[in-house]
N, CA and C atoms as a LAMMPS dump frame, in Angstrom:
ITEM: TIMESTEP
0
ITEM: NUMBER OF ATOMS
654
ITEM: BOX BOUNDS ff ff ff
-5.0000000000000000e+02 5.0000000000000000e+02
-5.0000000000000000e+02 5.0000000000000000e+02
-5.0000000000000000e+02 5.0000000000000000e+02
ITEM: ATOMS id mol type element x y z
1 1 1 N -13.773 -438.492 -395.062
2 1 2 C -12.414 -438.971 -395.254
3 1 3 C -12.586 -440.66 -396.219
4 2 1 N -13.717 -441.141 -395.818
5 2 2 C -13.963 -442.283 -397.074
6 2 3 C -13.974 -441.808 -398.599
7 3 1 N -14.464 -440.731 -398.932
8 3 2 C -14.208 -440.037 -400.131
9 3 3 C -12.843 -439.872 -400.588
10 4 1 N -11.353 -439.345 -399.372
11 4 2 C -10.549 -439.353 -399.808
12 4 3 C -9.824 -440.785 -399.978
13 5 1 N -10.088 -441.688 -398.941
14 5 2 C -9.576 -442.887 -399.631
15 5 3 C -10.161 -443.612 -400.685
16 6 1 N -11.349 -443.37 -401.046
17 6 2 C -11.312 -443.942 -402.57
18 6 3 C -11.143 -443.1 -403.373
19 7 1 N -10.659 -441.929 -403.396
20 7 2 C -9.998 -441.715 -404.755
21 7 3 C -8.498 -441.877 -404.691
22 8 1 N -8.03 -441.843 -403.783
23 8 2 C -6.83 -442.529 -403.391
24 8 3 C -6.791 -443.529 -404.099
25 9 1 N -7.947 -444.721 -403.44
26 9 2 C -7.547 -445.923 -404.287
27 9 3 C -7.86 -445.908 -405.823
28 10 1 N -8.316 -445.389 -406.361
29 10 2 C -8.853 -444.935 -407.367
30 10 3 C -7.59 -444.328 -408.086
31 11 1 N -7.128 -443.76 -407.692
32 11 2 C -5.476 -444.03 -408.422
33 11 3 C -4.488 -444.819 -408.07
34 12 1 N -4.773 -445.517 -407.348
35 12 2 C -3.533 -446.602 -406.92
36 12 3 C -3.514 -447.491 -408.169
37 13 1 N -4.644 -447.619 -408.653
38 13 2 C -4.712 -448.536 -410.25
39 13 3 C -4.385 -447.958 -411.428
40 14 1 N -4.164 -446.902 -411.651
41 14 2 C -4.032 -446.098 -412.939
42 14 3 C -2.682 -446.152 -412.992
43 15 1 N -2.368 -446.1 -414.441
44 15 2 C -1.156 -446.077 -414.813
45 15 3 C -0.273 -444.146 -414.311
46 16 1 N 0.476 -444.43 -413.756
47 16 2 C 1.235 -443.283 -413.242
48 16 3 C 2.394 -442.883 -412.696
49 17 1 N 2.875 -442.108 -412.923
50 17 2 C 4.398 -441.616 -412.561
51 17 3 C 4.55 -441.315 -410.94
52 18 1 N 4.981 -442.175 -410.432
53 18 2 C 4.988 -442.175 -408.714
54 18 3 C 6.158 -442.182 -408.298
55 19 1 N 6.313 -441.781 -407.251
56 19 2 C 7.872 -441.517 -406.415
57 19 3 C 8.642 -443.124 -405.828
58 20 1 N 10.085 -442.694 -405.99
59 20 2 C 10.341 -444.275 -405.144
60 20 3 C 9.581 -444.638 -403.974
61 21 1 N 9.387 -446.098 -403.829
62 21 2 C 9.04 -446.643 -402.718
63 21 3 C 10.201 -446.906 -401.667
64 22 1 N 9.555 -447.785 -400.656
65 22 2 C 10.353 -447.992 -399.681
66 22 3 C 9.938 -449.879 -399.263
67 23 1 N 10.977 -450.348 -398.639
68 23 2 C 11.199 -451.863 -398.489
69 23 3 C 10.965 -452.51 -397.16
70 24 1 N 9.909 -453.458 -396.955
71 24 2 C 9.747 -454.095 -395.573
72 24 3 C 9.548 -455.621 -396.045
73 25 1 N 10.97 -455.663 -395.911
74 25 2 C 11.466 -457.468 -396.397
75 25 3 C 10.432 -458.166 -395.091
76 26 1 N 10.604 -458.173 -394.107
77 26 2 C 9.708 -459.213 -393.173
78 26 3 C 8.31 -458.806 -393.292
79 27 1 N 7.782 -458.039 -394.234
80 27 2 C 6.454 -457.832 -394.144
81 27 3 C 6.075 -458.838 -395.737
82 28 1 N 5.368 -459.776 -395.445
83 28 2 C 4.972 -460.801 -396.502
84 28 3 C 3.498 -460.991 -397.088
85 29 1 N 3.193 -460.875 -398.595
86 29 2 C 2.091 -461.357 -398.867
87 29 3 C 2.275 -463.103 -398.965
88 30 1 N 1.582 -463.646 -398.702
89 30 2 C 1.781 -465.702 -398.696
90 30 3 C 0.689 -465.903 -399.021
91 31 1 N 0.759 -467.339 -399.332
92 31 2 C -0.541 -467.932 -399.927
93 31 3 C -1.156 -469.397 -398.744
94 32 1 N -1.8 -469.365 -398.627
95 32 2 C -1.865 -470.516 -397.464
96 32 3 C -3.659 -471.005 -397.619
97 33 1 N -3.576 -472.581 -397.041
98 33 2 C -4.341 -473.725 -396.96
99 33 3 C -5.766 -473.276 -396.446
100 34 1 N -5.979 -472.253 -395.391
101 34 2 C -6.992 -471.981 -394.798
102 34 3 C -7.123 -470.753 -394.287
103 35 1 N -8.129 -470.262 -394.314
104 35 2 C -8.205 -468.644 -394.241
105 35 3 C -7.963 -468.37 -392.891
106 36 1 N -8.107 -469.513 -391.819
107 36 2 C -7.929 -468.94 -390.534
108 36 3 C -6.208 -469.636 -390.163
109 37 1 N -5.436 -470.193 -390.755
110 37 2 C -4.111 -470.696 -390.524
111 37 3 C -3.137 -470.038 -391.47
112 38 1 N -1.972 -470.27 -391.11
113 38 2 C -0.731 -470.105 -391.913
114 38 3 C 0.433 -471.183 -392.395
115 39 1 N -0.398 -471.705 -392.54
116 39 2 C -0.172 -473.436 -393.772
117 39 3 C -0.155 -473.335 -394.833
118 40 1 N 1.364 -473.202 -395.22
119 40 2 C 1.493 -473.066 -396.701
120 40 3 C 1.543 -474.088 -397.861
121 41 1 N 0.784 -475.299 -397.099
122 41 2 C 0.605 -476.511 -397.858
123 41 3 C -0.783 -477.055 -397.639
124 42 1 N -0.864 -477.873 -398.738
125 42 2 C -2.094 -478.983 -399.163
126 42 3 C -2.379 -479.5 -399.994
127 43 1 N -3.478 -480.258 -400.097
128 43 2 C -3.24 -481.467 -401.052
129 43 3 C -4.914 -481.365 -401.85
130 44 1 N -4.824 -481.669 -403.113
131 44 2 C -5.435 -481.531 -404.157
132 44 3 C -5.774 -482.794 -405.154
133 45 1 N -6.75 -483.554 -404.903
134 45 2 C -6.493 -485.288 -404.813
135 45 3 C -6.875 -484.949 -406.468
136 46 1 N -6.55 -486.18 -407.027
137 46 2 C -7.521 -486.384 -408.411
138 46 3 C -8.671 -486.779 -408.046
139 47 1 N -9.604 -486.256 -409.368
140 47 2 C -10.971 -486.241 -409.498
141 47 3 C -11.719 -485.47 -408.897
142 48 1 N -10.663 -484.367 -407.987
143 48 2 C -11.634 -482.813 -407.37
144 48 3 C -11.232 -482.105 -408.18
145 49 1 N -12.242 -481.497 -408.687
146 49 2 C -11.849 -480.133 -409.825
147 49 3 C -11.497 -478.947 -409.432
148 50 1 N -12.145 -478.805 -408.398
149 50 2 C -11.531 -477.299 -407.365
150 50 3 C -10.65 -477.144 -406.192
151 51 1 N -10.075 -476.423 -405.907
152 51 2 C -9.536 -476.264 -404.604
153 51 3 C -8.829 -474.891 -404.346
154 52 1 N -9.228 -474.334 -402.923
155 52 2 C -9.098 -473.092 -403.052
156 52 3 C -7.79 -472.672 -402.168
157 53 1 N -7.368 -471.521 -402.044
158 53 2 C -6.202 -471.385 -401.029
159 53 3 C -6.501 -469.676 -400.684
160 54 1 N -6.203 -469.33 -399.8
161 54 2 C -5.834 -468.188 -399.4
162 54 3 C -4.785 -467.459 -399.669
163 55 1 N -4.968 -465.754 -399.962
164 55 2 C -3.87 -464.875 -399.767
165 55 3 C -4.141 -463.833 -398.451
166 56 1 N -2.94 -464.079 -397.661
167 56 2 C -3.023 -462.988 -396.626
168 56 3 C -1.758 -462.199 -396.619
169 57 1 N -1.765 -461.555 -395.73
170 57 2 C -0.701 -460.508 -395.479
171 57 3 C -0.54 -460.384 -394.043
172 58 1 N 1.299 -460.47 -393.652
173 58 2 C 1.8 -460.554 -392.105
174 58 3 C 2.968 -459.472 -391.955
175 59 1 N 2.536 -458.571 -391.092
176 59 2 C 3.486 -457.287 -391.369
177 59 3 C 5.097 -457.772 -390.387
178 60 1 N 5.931 -457.104 -390.657
179 60 2 C 7.121 -457.234 -389.745
180 60 3 C 6.733 -456.79 -388.247
181 61 1 N 6.934 -457.748 -387.311
182 61 2 C 6.073 -457.181 -385.863
183 61 3 C 7.14 -455.979 -385.239
184 62 1 N 8.5 -455.92 -385.663
185 62 2 C 9.083 -454.918 -385.05
186 62 3 C 9.261 -453.586 -385.828
187 63 1 N 8.117 -453.717 -387.353
188 63 2 C 8.222 -452.501 -387.45
189 63 3 C 6.831 -451.148 -387.348
190 64 1 N 6.701 -450.282 -387.961
191 64 2 C 5.815 -449.496 -387.899
192 64 3 C 4.248 -449.932 -388.825
193 65 1 N 5.075 -450.187 -389.623
194 65 2 C 3.879 -450.528 -390.496
195 65 3 C 2.632 -451.5 -390.474
196 66 1 N 1.386 -451.19 -390.305
197 66 2 C 0.538 -452.153 -389.939
198 66 3 C -0.545 -452.537 -390.437
199 67 1 N -0.898 -451.591 -391.603
200 67 2 C -2.099 -451.842 -392.591
201 67 3 C -1.557 -451.566 -393.821
202 68 1 N -2.76 -451.371 -395.206
203 68 2 C -2.372 -451.138 -396.298
204 68 3 C -3.803 -450.905 -397.335
205 69 1 N -3.543 -450.043 -397.98
206 69 2 C -4.788 -449.847 -398.988
207 69 3 C -4.831 -450.275 -400.35
208 70 1 N -4.278 -451.046 -400.666
209 70 2 C -3.498 -451.698 -402.132
210 70 3 C -2.563 -452.438 -402.022
211 71 1 N -2.948 -453.261 -403.062
212 71 2 C -1.688 -454.392 -403.657
213 71 3 C -1.171 -454.53 -404.953
214 72 1 N -0.149 -454.921 -405.656
215 72 2 C 0.261 -455.099 -406.691
216 72 3 C 0.834 -456.466 -406.819
217 73 1 N 0.238 -457.59 -407.371
218 73 2 C 1.19 -458.758 -407.226
219 73 3 C 0.383 -459.554 -408.198
220 74 1 N 1.107 -461.1 -408.284
221 74 2 C 0.525 -461.793 -409.454
222 74 3 C 1.128 -463.453 -408.308
223 75 1 N 0.636 -464.606 -409.548
224 75 2 C 0.475 -465.554 -408.378
225 75 3 C 1.01 -466.906 -409.426
226 76 1 N 2.433 -467.298 -409.431
227 76 2 C 2.877 -468.15 -410.224
228 76 3 C 2.152 -469.523 -410.039
229 77 1 N 2.334 -470.805 -410.973
230 77 2 C 1.909 -471.817 -410.717
231 77 3 C 0.286 -472.32 -410.295
232 78 1 N -0.442 -471.526 -411.039
233 78 2 C -1.847 -471.687 -410.675
234 78 3 C -2.268 -472.634 -412.289
235 79 1 N -3.147 -473.131 -412.276
236 79 2 C -3.497 -474.244 -413.477
237 79 3 C -3.712 -473.412 -415.016
238 80 1 N -3.401 -473.609 -415.825
239 80 2 C -3.14 -472.521 -416.935
240 80 3 C -4.711 -473.286 -417.449
241 81 1 N -5.1 -472.637 -418.841
242 81 2 C -6.083 -472.755 -419.21
243 81 3 C -7.361 -471.589 -419.443
244 82 1 N -8.09 -471.144 -420.025
245 82 2 C -9.246 -469.98 -419.624
246 82 3 C -9.695 -470.058 -418.235
247 83 1 N -9.807 -470.948 -417.811
248 83 2 C -10.762 -471.346 -416.533
249 83 3 C -10.052 -471.571 -415.182
250 84 1 N -8.401 -471.391 -415.388
251 84 2 C -7.512 -472.332 -414.734
252 84 3 C -7.827 -471.799 -413.236
253 85 1 N -8.142 -470.252 -412.92
254 85 2 C -8.465 -469.682 -411.677
255 85 3 C -9.098 -468.702 -411.788
256 86 1 N -9.794 -468.386 -410.431
257 86 2 C -10.447 -467.257 -410.448
258 86 3 C -10.003 -466.713 -409.031
259 87 1 N -10.282 -465.271 -408.782
260 87 2 C -10.146 -464.547 -407.318
261 87 3 C -11.258 -463.743 -407.259
262 88 1 N -11.154 -463.915 -405.824
263 88 2 C -12.008 -463.017 -405.29
264 88 3 C -11.2 -462.078 -403.988
265 89 1 N -11.75 -460.63 -403.57
266 89 2 C -11.07 -460.354 -402.306
267 89 3 C -11.864 -459.507 -401.392
268 90 1 N -11.367 -459.263 -400.223
269 90 2 C -12.238 -458.994 -398.845
270 90 3 C -11.547 -457.992 -398.417
271 91 1 N -12.244 -457.046 -398.366
272 91 2 C -13.676 -456.834 -398.663
273 91 3 C -13.825 -456.291 -399.915
274 92 1 N -15.045 -455.857 -400.763
275 92 2 C -14.95 -455.407 -402.116
276 92 3 C -14.039 -454.636 -402.232
277 93 1 N -13.129 -455.048 -403.548
278 93 2 C -12.204 -453.477 -403.293
279 93 3 C -12.73 -452.431 -404.53
280 94 1 N -12.075 -451.037 -404.147
281 94 2 C -13.095 -450.142 -404.587
282 94 3 C -12.68 -450.11 -406.031
283 95 1 N -11.535 -450.582 -406.462
284 95 2 C -11.358 -450.623 -408.025
285 95 3 C -10.016 -452.023 -408.165
286 96 1 N -9.697 -452.609 -409.18
287 96 2 C -8.675 -453.34 -409.809
288 96 3 C -8.49 -453.111 -411.043
289 97 1 N -7.177 -453.361 -411.684
290 97 2 C -6.466 -453.102 -412.757
291 97 3 C -6.089 -454.695 -413.101
292 98 1 N -6.247 -455.465 -414.206
293 98 2 C -5.695 -456.661 -414.577
294 98 3 C -6.906 -457.436 -414.723
295 99 1 N -6.9 -458.382 -415.808
296 99 2 C -7.83 -459.64 -415.907
297 99 3 C -7.671 -460.964 -415.317
298 100 1 N -5.907 -461.331 -415.078
299 100 2 C -5.908 -462.441 -414.835
300 100 3 C -4.519 -462.525 -413.582
301 101 1 N -4.806 -462.918 -412.468
302 101 2 C -4.023 -463.008 -411.1
303 101 3 C -2.866 -463.477 -411.508
304 102 1 N -2.765 -464.816 -412.53
305 102 2 C -1.82 -465.488 -412.596
306 102 3 C -0.564 -464.593 -413.401
307 103 1 N 0.43 -465.24 -412.871
308 103 2 C 1.9 -464.488 -413.416
309 103 3 C 1.736 -465.165 -415.093
310 104 1 N 2.394 -464.373 -416.044
311 104 2 C 2.563 -464.824 -417.346
312 104 3 C 3.356 -466.136 -417.101
313 105 1 N 3.355 -466.914 -418.512
314 105 2 C 4.176 -468.199 -418.686
315 105 3 C 5.865 -467.607 -418.633
316 106 1 N 5.79 -466.648 -419.716
317 106 2 C 7.016 -466.077 -419.948
318 106 3 C 7.242 -464.82 -419.169
319 107 1 N 7.955 -464.531 -418.099
320 107 2 C 8.072 -463.322 -417.418
321 107 3 C 9.473 -462.621 -417.93
322 108 1 N 10.315 -463.182 -418.863
323 108 2 C 10.933 -462.254 -419.511
324 108 3 C 10.621 -461.577 -421.08
325 109 1 N 9.696 -461.785 -421.059
326 109 2 C 9.218 -460.784 -422.487
327 109 3 C 7.701 -459.605 -421.989
328 110 1 N 7.128 -459.494 -422.558
329 110 2 C 6.466 -458.556 -422.531
330 110 3 C 5.004 -458.638 -421.709
331 111 1 N 4.512 -459.964 -421.45
332 111 2 C 3.39 -460.835 -421.558
333 111 3 C 2.653 -460.031 -420.439
334 112 1 N 1.389 -459.924 -420.114
335 112 2 C 0.88 -459.18 -419.059
336 112 3 C 0.195 -460.662 -418.187
337 113 1 N 0.373 -460.474 -417.01
338 113 2 C -0.284 -460.875 -415.924
339 113 3 C -0.161 -460.413 -414.457
340 114 1 N -1.488 -460.682 -413.49
341 114 2 C -1.335 -460.158 -411.981
342 114 3 C -2.496 -458.783 -411.905
343 115 1 N -2.299 -458.479 -410.943
344 115 2 C -3.435 -457.418 -410.525
345 115 3 C -2.874 -456.275 -409.517
346 116 1 N -3.585 -454.969 -409.662
347 116 2 C -3.642 -454.266 -408.484
348 116 3 C -4.837 -454 -408.293
349 117 1 N -4.888 -454.348 -406.886
350 117 2 C -6.248 -454.316 -406.154
351 117 3 C -6.112 -453.442 -404.972
352 118 1 N -7.291 -451.868 -405.101
353 118 2 C -7.246 -450.959 -404.266
354 118 3 C -8.643 -451.267 -403.013
355 119 1 N -8.434 -450.892 -402.366
356 119 2 C -9.719 -450.623 -401.371
357 119 3 C -10.076 -449.185 -400.682
358 120 1 N -10.96 -448.817 -400.539
359 120 2 C -11.682 -447.635 -399.819
360 120 3 C -11.266 -447.416 -398.538
361 121 1 N -10.69 -448.285 -397.61
362 121 2 C -10.726 -448.15 -396.287
363 121 3 C -9.121 -448.62 -396.322
364 122 1 N -8.432 -448.665 -394.95
365 122 2 C -7.214 -448.917 -394.526
366 122 3 C -7.471 -450.18 -394.072
367 123 1 N -6.834 -451.562 -394.315
368 123 2 C -7.1 -452.733 -393.974
369 123 3 C -5.758 -452.848 -392.914
370 124 1 N -6.71 -452.712 -392.04
371 124 2 C -4.94 -452.777 -390.721
372 124 3 C -5.046 -454.266 -390.279
373 125 1 N -3.656 -454.671 -389.536
374 125 2 C -3.331 -455.607 -388.976
375 125 3 C -3.329 -456.466 -390.194
376 126 1 N -2.618 -457.671 -389.726
377 126 2 C -2.334 -459.039 -390.356
378 126 3 C -3.753 -459.628 -390.624
379 127 1 N -3.733 -460.143 -391.892
380 127 2 C -5.423 -460.564 -392.515
381 127 3 C -5.457 -461.156 -393.76
382 128 1 N -6.274 -462.167 -393.813
383 128 2 C -6.836 -462.39 -395.254
384 128 3 C -7.226 -461.457 -396.007
385 129 1 N -6.67 -461.554 -397.327
386 129 2 C -7.035 -460.611 -398.619
387 129 3 C -7.818 -460.931 -399.662
388 130 1 N -7.743 -462.207 -399.698
389 130 2 C -8.269 -462.665 -400.911
390 130 3 C -8.529 -464.23 -400.849
391 131 1 N -9.251 -464.904 -401.869
392 131 2 C -9.149 -466.334 -401.776
393 131 3 C -9.069 -466.661 -403.505
394 132 1 N -8.24 -467.399 -403.701
395 132 2 C -8.325 -468.007 -405.063
396 132 3 C -8.693 -469.444 -405.145
397 133 1 N -9.792 -469.405 -406.258
398 133 2 C -10.463 -470.97 -406.557
399 133 3 C -9.273 -471.496 -407.897
400 134 1 N -8.852 -472.974 -407.479
401 134 2 C -7.717 -473.308 -408.724
402 134 3 C -8.763 -474.092 -409.469
403 135 1 N -8.553 -474.201 -410.517
404 135 2 C -9.723 -474.955 -411.301
405 135 3 C -9.308 -475.726 -412.54
406 136 1 N -8.984 -477.379 -412.51
407 136 2 C -8.83 -478.218 -413.45
408 136 3 C -9.311 -479.51 -413.236
409 137 1 N -9.167 -480.296 -414.506
410 137 2 C -9.215 -481.354 -414.561
411 137 3 C -8.188 -482.683 -414.058
412 138 1 N -7.212 -481.97 -414.464
413 138 2 C -6.115 -482.434 -414.166
414 138 3 C -5.272 -481.739 -413.408
415 139 1 N -5.384 -481.859 -411.792
416 139 2 C -4.857 -481.463 -410.907
417 139 3 C -3.438 -481.574 -410.942
418 140 1 N -2.569 -480.452 -410.174
419 140 2 C -0.84 -480.465 -410.325
420 140 3 C -0.515 -482.197 -409.264
421 141 1 N 0.602 -482.737 -409.888
422 141 2 C 1.056 -483.697 -409.385
423 141 3 C 1.617 -483.365 -408.125
424 142 1 N 2.542 -484.386 -407.508
425 142 2 C 3.46 -484.103 -406.146
426 142 3 C 4.404 -483.118 -406.393
427 143 1 N 4.363 -482.083 -404.947
428 143 2 C 5.457 -480.906 -404.962
429 143 3 C 5.178 -479.845 -405.782
430 144 1 N 4.054 -479.571 -406.118
431 144 2 C 4.286 -478.296 -406.984
432 144 3 C 3.628 -477.367 -406.154
433 145 1 N 5.027 -476.132 -406.778
434 145 2 C 5.306 -475.123 -405.933
435 145 3 C 4.422 -473.742 -406.333
436 146 1 N 3.564 -473.2 -405.727
437 146 2 C 2.995 -471.718 -406.146
438 146 3 C 3.698 -470.429 -405.323
439 147 1 N 3.775 -469.512 -405.994
440 147 2 C 4.455 -468.345 -405.573
441 147 3 C 3.732 -466.865 -405.735
442 148 1 N 3.693 -465.994 -404.528
443 148 2 C 3.622 -465.095 -405.097
444 148 3 C 4.395 -463.964 -405.734
445 149 1 N 4.478 -463.337 -406.576
446 149 2 C 5.359 -462.345 -407.205
447 149 3 C 4.653 -461.115 -407.686
448 150 1 N 5.281 -460.036 -408.101
449 150 2 C 5.11 -458.84 -408.598
450 150 3 C 4.227 -458.979 -410.075
451 151 1 N 3.366 -457.953 -410.576
452 151 2 C 2.565 -457.613 -411.453
453 151 3 C 3.568 -457.685 -412.677
454 152 1 N 3.287 -458.207 -413.733
455 152 2 C 3.637 -458.22 -415.267
456 152 3 C 3.397 -457.52 -415.936
457 153 1 N 3.386 -456.263 -416.608
458 153 2 C 4.535 -455.37 -416.4
459 153 3 C 4.061 -454.569 -414.61
460 154 1 N 5.095 -454.05 -413.983
461 154 2 C 4.466 -453.386 -412.998
462 154 3 C 4.105 -451.773 -413.391
463 155 1 N 3.017 -451.267 -412.366
464 155 2 C 2.428 -450.311 -413.059
465 155 3 C 3.951 -449.171 -412.976
466 156 1 N 4.584 -449.309 -412.176
467 156 2 C 5.762 -448.423 -412.049
468 156 3 C 6.858 -449.111 -412.554
469 157 1 N 7.369 -448.878 -413.53
470 157 2 C 8.477 -449.374 -414.366
471 157 3 C 10.025 -449.259 -413.219
472 158 1 N 10.031 -448.073 -412.655
473 158 2 C 11.242 -448.163 -411.821
474 158 3 C 11.08 -448.974 -410.423
475 159 1 N 9.813 -449.479 -410.04
476 159 2 C 9.684 -450.205 -408.861
477 159 3 C 9.155 -451.774 -408.794
478 160 1 N 9.79 -452.661 -409.934
479 160 2 C 9.323 -453.902 -410.132
480 160 3 C 9.11 -454.757 -409.084
481 161 1 N 8.524 -454.638 -408.118
482 161 2 C 8.307 -455.745 -406.952
483 161 3 C 6.617 -455.611 -406.51
484 162 1 N 6.975 -457.063 -405.865
485 162 2 C 5.636 -457.219 -405.368
486 162 3 C 5.404 -456.224 -403.949
487 163 1 N 4.531 -455.393 -404.022
488 163 2 C 4.011 -454.355 -403.087
489 163 3 C 2.586 -454.248 -402.44
490 164 1 N 2.592 -453.299 -401.581
491 164 2 C 1.495 -452.762 -401.012
492 164 3 C 1.639 -451.473 -400.623
493 165 1 N 0.637 -450.714 -401.01
494 165 2 C 0.134 -449.265 -400.381
495 165 3 C -0.023 -448.96 -399.077
496 166 1 N 0.719 -448.543 -398.36
497 166 2 C 0.52 -448.265 -397.062
498 166 3 C -0.555 -447.361 -396.604
499 167 1 N -0.793 -446.906 -395.384
500 167 2 C -2.405 -446.105 -395.434
501 167 3 C -1.914 -444.987 -394.829
502 168 1 N -0.579 -444.423 -395.424
503 168 2 C 0.133 -443.206 -394.837
504 168 3 C -0.591 -441.83 -395.749
505 169 1 N -1.417 -441.464 -396.083
506 169 2 C -2.455 -440.783 -396.541
507 169 3 C -1.723 -439.46 -396.618
508 170 1 N -1.505 -438.869 -397.215
509 170 2 C -2.139 -438.729 -398.76
510 170 3 C -0.628 -439.617 -399.876
511 171 1 N 0.236 -440.012 -399.257
512 171 2 C 0.98 -440.652 -399.803
513 171 3 C 0.85 -442.013 -400.162
514 172 1 N 0.424 -442.791 -399.509
515 172 2 C 0 -443.825 -399.786
516 172 3 C 1.455 -444.871 -400.018
517 173 1 N 2.444 -444.681 -399.433
518 173 2 C 3.621 -445.104 -400.083
519 173 3 C 3.421 -446.654 -400.731
520 174 1 N 4.249 -446.869 -401.767
521 174 2 C 4.753 -447.943 -402.547
522 174 3 C 5.706 -449.069 -401.577
523 175 1 N 5.384 -450.036 -400.961
524 175 2 C 6.486 -450.596 -400.069
525 175 3 C 6.541 -452.107 -400.708
526 176 1 N 7.741 -452.381 -400.896
527 176 2 C 8.136 -453.464 -401.643
528 176 3 C 8.216 -454.672 -400.682
529 177 1 N 7.654 -455.76 -400.783
530 177 2 C 7.273 -456.842 -399.412
531 177 3 C 8.053 -458.264 -400.018
532 178 1 N 7.906 -459.21 -398.996
533 178 2 C 8.27 -460.671 -399.786
534 178 3 C 7.429 -461.502 -400.103
535 179 1 N 7.338 -462.127 -400.834
536 179 2 C 6.205 -462.737 -401.757
537 179 3 C 6.509 -464.533 -400.995
538 180 1 N 5.18 -465.258 -400.398
539 180 2 C 5.26 -466.274 -399.857
540 180 3 C 5.213 -467.707 -400.914
541 181 1 N 5.353 -468.809 -400.172
542 181 2 C 5.157 -469.82 -401.262
543 181 3 C 4.338 -470.724 -400.853
544 182 1 N 3.644 -471.899 -401.75
545 182 2 C 2.698 -472.988 -401.162
546 182 3 C 3.037 -473.777 -401.685
547 183 1 N 3.158 -475.361 -401.414
548 183 2 C 3.316 -476.451 -402.031
549 183 3 C 2.081 -477.553 -402.119
550 184 1 N 1.758 -477.739 -403.201
551 184 2 C 0.814 -478.684 -403.253
552 184 3 C 1.114 -480.075 -402.889
553 185 1 N 0.676 -480.779 -402.763
554 185 2 C 0.704 -482.569 -402.81
555 185 3 C 2.335 -482.627 -402.22
556 186 1 N 2.894 -481.947 -400.843
557 186 2 C 4.191 -482.267 -400.656
558 186 3 C 4.621 -483.708 -400.191
559 187 1 N 5.833 -483.944 -400.782
560 187 2 C 5.956 -485.434 -400.495
561 187 3 C 6.914 -485.662 -399.062
562 188 1 N 7.013 -484.191 -398.621
563 188 2 C 8.261 -484.268 -397.227
564 188 3 C 7.168 -483.737 -396.099
565 189 1 N 7.68 -483.691 -394.949
566 189 2 C 6.9 -483.7 -394.05
567 189 3 C 6.835 -481.939 -393.722
568 190 1 N 6.193 -481.425 -392.808
569 190 2 C 5.97 -480.212 -392.473
570 190 3 C 7.691 -479.934 -392.036
571 191 1 N 8.032 -478.356 -392.509
572 191 2 C 9.599 -478.427 -391.853
573 191 3 C 10.212 -478.456 -392.792
574 192 1 N 10.117 -479.343 -393.868
575 192 2 C 10.872 -479.984 -395.143
576 192 3 C 10.625 -478.626 -396.102
577 193 1 N 11.482 -478.886 -397.247
578 193 2 C 11.584 -477.547 -398.45
579 193 3 C 11.598 -478.516 -399.37
580 194 1 N 10.777 -477.793 -400.537
581 194 2 C 10.509 -478.349 -401.707
582 194 3 C 10.767 -476.787 -402.58
583 195 1 N 11.653 -477.096 -403.782
584 195 2 C 12.238 -476.024 -404.501
585 195 3 C 12.329 -474.799 -403.618
586 196 1 N 12.982 -474.74 -402.434
587 196 2 C 12.983 -473.595 -401.601
588 196 3 C 12.2 -473.095 -400.974
589 197 1 N 11.178 -473.813 -401.205
590 197 2 C 10.078 -473.439 -400.255
591 197 3 C 9.993 -474.497 -398.818
592 198 1 N 9.74 -473.587 -398.112
593 198 2 C 9.816 -474.448 -396.678
594 198 3 C 8.525 -474.139 -395.982
595 199 1 N 8.143 -476.018 -395.843
596 199 2 C 6.565 -475.91 -395.187
597 199 3 C 6.726 -475.551 -393.947
598 200 1 N 5.483 -474.678 -393.628
599 200 2 C 5.431 -474.044 -392.415
600 200 3 C 3.831 -474.122 -391.888
601 201 1 N 3.54 -473.886 -390.798
602 201 2 C 2.304 -473.901 -390.35
603 201 3 C 1.964 -475.29 -389.587
604 202 1 N 2.857 -475.955 -388.999
605 202 2 C 2.853 -477.501 -388.998
606 202 3 C 1.713 -477.625 -387.571
607 203 1 N 1.273 -478.422 -387.977
608 203 2 C 0.074 -478.729 -386.829
609 203 3 C -0.047 -480.204 -386.857
610 204 1 N -1.107 -481.259 -386.293
611 204 2 C -1.007 -482.465 -385.973
612 204 3 C -1.128 -483.34 -387.021
613 205 1 N -0.175 -483.766 -387.825
614 205 2 C -0.153 -484.1 -388.952
615 205 3 C 0.582 -485.376 -388.478
616 206 1 N -0.079 -486.535 -388.761
617 206 2 C 0.849 -487.846 -387.973
618 206 3 C 1.416 -488.381 -389.14
619 207 1 N 2.682 -489.274 -388.582
620 207 2 C 3.927 -489.547 -389.346
621 207 3 C 3.159 -490.646 -390.657
622 208 1 N 2.231 -491.153 -390.142
623 208 2 C 1.708 -492.216 -390.832
624 208 3 C 0.628 -491.235 -392.316
625 209 1 N 0.022 -490.309 -392.073
626 209 2 C -0.068 -489.572 -392.778
627 209 3 C 1.096 -488.988 -394.145
628 210 1 N 2.294 -488.811 -393.699
629 210 2 C 3.275 -488.57 -394.584
630 210 3 C 3.873 -489.434 -395.328
631 211 1 N 3.714 -490.777 -394.561
632 211 2 C 3.692 -492.076 -395.799
633 211 3 C 3.218 -492.292 -396.169
634 212 1 N 1.787 -492.497 -396.009
635 212 2 C 0.488 -492.363 -397.451
636 212 3 C 0.994 -491.753 -398.627
637 213 1 N 1.41 -490.144 -398.105
638 213 2 C 1.448 -489.283 -399.153
639 213 3 C 2.193 -489.464 -400.155
640 214 1 N 3.576 -489.774 -399.45
641 214 2 C 4.561 -490.125 -400.302
642 214 3 C 4.611 -491.236 -400.812
643 215 1 N 3.448 -492.295 -401.044
644 215 2 C 3.642 -493.545 -401.349
645 215 3 C 2.948 -493.339 -402.709
646 216 1 N 1.819 -492.259 -402.755
647 216 2 C 0.85 -492.204 -403.637
648 216 3 C 1.601 -491.531 -404.775
649 217 1 N 3.063 -490.642 -404.531
650 217 2 C 3.382 -490.312 -405.988
651 217 3 C 4.842 -490.508 -406.144
652 218 1 N 5.254 -491.833 -405.63
653 218 2 C 6.202 -492.645 -405.943
654 218 3 C 6.318 -492.836 -407.215
């Protein structure tokens, strides 16, 4: 069984003509501030050169999909430059294709960006998939939005979506899903919206904290 999954994982990251996929709009690949939470906002202070965020998957609670064996994605809004971002995935993937997780600056042309990541086992249930380390000597300012998008170009030109591959061997069905968003240094409280991205995962954040943050970016 393990050898079968490994073979399938390798096939997932090779250019191929594949059948049309399906859609799960209530399945989400999102970006969060902690490995153990679903808080999609956080802070990166001036003078700090590194900031970690986590990529996680959640499934439609009313649906029948509850696991994946591969993903195809890119992430926009990460720092630019040769060393702007690094990524690692859990568990160790069986195969990857693509050298840079970042969405290309120009998404209308032929520029490449994003990765296909495949595992040799079914990753069941909602879980963390990977960690992104952002690197910059000049962190972004207030209300900076990061989004999970599809890979550029997509492996299957007829299916240009953010997607994962289900664990339904031998098909490993390509499934389009919803991309989450994340706000760095928000000046609105949890529940507010920045450029279409609603801050979720509200915790014990005191109102005086929001007043302090807003004063920093006026």
